[in-house]
Structure formats: structure tokens, C-alpha cells
C-alpha positions as a Markdown table, in Angstrom:
| # | Residue | x | y | z |
|---|---|---|---|---|
| 1 | Met | 3.7 | 0.0 | -16.9 |
| 2 | Asp | 3.8 | 3.6 | -16.7 |
| 3 | Ile | 7.5 | 4.6 | -15.4 |
| 4 | Arg | 6.3 | 7.7 | -14.7 |
| 5 | Lys | 3.9 | 7.0 | -12.7 |
| 6 | Asp | 6.3 | 4.4 | -10.7 |
| 7 | Ser | 8.9 | 7.1 | -10.3 |
| 8 | Lys | 6.2 | 9.5 | -9.0 |
| 9 | Asn | 5.1 | 6.9 | -6.4 |
| 10 | His | 8.6 | 6.1 | -5.4 |
| 11 | Ala | 9.3 | 9.9 | -5.2 |
| 12 | Lys | 6.7 | 10.4 | -2.7 |
| 13 | Asn | 8.4 | 8.1 | -0.6 |
| 14 | Glu | 11.6 | 10.3 | -0.8 |
| 15 | Leu | 10.1 | 13.5 | 0.3 |
| 16 | Thr | 11.1 | 14.6 | 3.5 |
| 17 | Lys | 8.8 | 15.7 | 6.1 |
| 18 | Arg | 9.1 | 19.1 | 5.4 |
| 19 | Glu | 8.7 | 18.7 | 1.6 |
| 20 | Asp | 5.3 | 16.7 | 2.5 |
| 21 | Glu | 4.2 | 19.5 | 4.7 |
| 22 | Val | 5.0 | 21.8 | 1.8 |
| 23 | Leu | 2.9 | 19.7 | -0.9 |
| 24 | Asp | 0.3 | 20.0 | 1.7 |
| 25 | Tyr | 0.0 | 23.7 | 1.2 |
| 26 | Ile | 0.8 | 23.4 | -2.5 |
| 27 | Ile | -2.4 | 21.6 | -2.6 |
| 28 | Gln | -4.0 | 24.3 | -0.6 |
| 29 | Gly | -3.1 | 26.7 | -3.1 |
| 30 | Leu | -0.7 | 28.7 | -1.1 |
| 31 | Ser | 2.0 | 31.0 | -2.7 |
| 32 | Asn | 5.7 | 30.6 | -1.6 |
| 33 | Lys | 5.4 | 33.7 | 0.5 |
| 34 | Glu | 2.7 | 32.4 | 2.2 |
| 35 | Ile | 4.2 | 28.9 | 2.7 |
| 36 | Ala | 7.0 | 30.9 | 4.0 |
| 37 | Glu | 4.9 | 32.7 | 6.5 |
| 38 | Lys | 3.3 | 29.1 | 7.7 |
| 39 | Leu | 6.6 | 27.5 | 8.3 |
| 40 | Thr | 8.4 | 30.6 | 9.5 |
| 41 | Val | 11.3 | 30.5 | 7.0 |
| 42 | Thr | 12.2 | 32.5 | 4.0 |
| 43 | Ser | 10.6 | 32.9 | 0.7 |
| 44 | Tyr | 14.3 | 31.4 | -1.0 |
| 45 | Thr | 13.5 | 28.3 | 1.4 |
| 46 | Ser | 9.9 | 27.9 | 0.5 |
| 47 | Lys | 10.9 | 28.1 | -3.1 |
| 48 | Ala | 13.9 | 25.4 | -2.8 |
| 49 | His | 11.3 | 23.0 | -1.3 |
| 50 | Val | 8.8 | 23.6 | -4.0 |
| 51 | Ser | 11.6 | 23.2 | -6.5 |
| 52 | Ala | 12.8 | 20.0 | -5.0 |
| 53 | Ile | 9.3 | 18.6 | -5.0 |
| 54 | Leu | 8.7 | 19.7 | -8.6 |
| 55 | Arg | 12.0 | 17.7 | -9.3 |
| 56 | Lys | 11.4 | 14.6 | -7.7 |
| 57 | Phe | 7.8 | 14.3 | -9.0 |
| 58 | Gly | 9.5 | 15.2 | -12.6 |
| 59 | Val | 6.7 | 17.8 | -13.4 |
| 60 | Lys | 7.1 | 21.5 | -14.2 |
| 61 | Ser | 4.6 | 23.6 | -12.2 |
| 62 | Arg | 2.8 | 23.6 | -8.7 |
| 63 | Thr | -0.5 | 22.3 | -10.5 |
| 64 | Ala | 0.9 | 19.1 | -11.7 |
| 65 | Ala | 2.6 | 18.8 | -8.4 |
| 66 | Ala | -0.5 | 19.2 | -6.7 |
| 67 | Arg | -2.2 | 16.9 | -9.1 |
| 68 | Val | 0.4 | 13.9 | -8.2 |
| 69 | Gly | 0.1 | 14.6 | -4.8 |
| 70 | Leu | -3.4 | 13.9 | -4.3 |
| 71 | Glu | -3.5 | 11.1 | -6.8 |
| 72 | Met | -0.9 | 9.6 | -4.6 |
| 73 | Arg | -2.7 | 10.4 | -1.4 |
| 74 | Asn | -6.1 | 9.1 | -2.8 |
| 75 | Lys | -4.2 | 5.6 | -3.7 |
| 76 | Asn | -2.8 | 5.5 | -0.4 |
| 77 | Ala | -6.0 | 6.3 | 1.3 |
| 78 | Thr | -7.6 | 3.6 | -0.8 |
| 79 | His | -4.8 | 1.1 | -0.3 |
| 80 | His | -5.2 | 1.5 | 3.5 |
| 81 | Gln | -8.8 | 0.9 | 3.6 |
| 82 | Asp | -8.6 | -2.5 | 1.6 |
| 83 | Ser | -5.7 | -3.3 | 4.1 |
| 84 | Glu | -8.5 | -3.0 | 7.2 |
| 85 | Gln | -11.0 | -5.0 | 5.6 |
| 86 | Pro | -11.6 | -8.5 | 7.0 |
């Protein structure tokens, strides 16, 4: 069992709604400044959200956070599709 993978899945469940929104913007490739503009917050606040996501995912870069986020969303989409089949 991959403990890091399990902790990342657990971390996704612990993201706040705002962090999940910020993760969407990270995946889209937006900078902290662009995220701040979208959310109408300061760059400092958007950077704090990004830092919280990196910490919760146990990664050191935005690229790694985007990868983890996409993997989790793909896994959730697959799980959702499997549960809908008769």
C-alpha cells in the first residue's frame, strides 16, 4: 500500500471549498496573482491557499499539486461512473 497516495486521497477530502477552487485554478495554470484576481483577494491570500494545498498534498510544487489534483479527480470520476452502472 502506498501511504503517500492514501494521505493524498485523505487530504483531498480535507481541502476547504476555497482550496478546491484554488486547485482548479492551479490545474488551469494560473499564477498566484491571477488566482487572487479571480477570487478578489490579495496575492498574499492566494499564496496562502496554494501553500495549504501543497502542504496537504505533501508536495513541493504547483505542478505536483496539479498532477495530484487531476489524478484524484480522474479517480473520483471513474468511481462515480462505476457506481452508476447497473
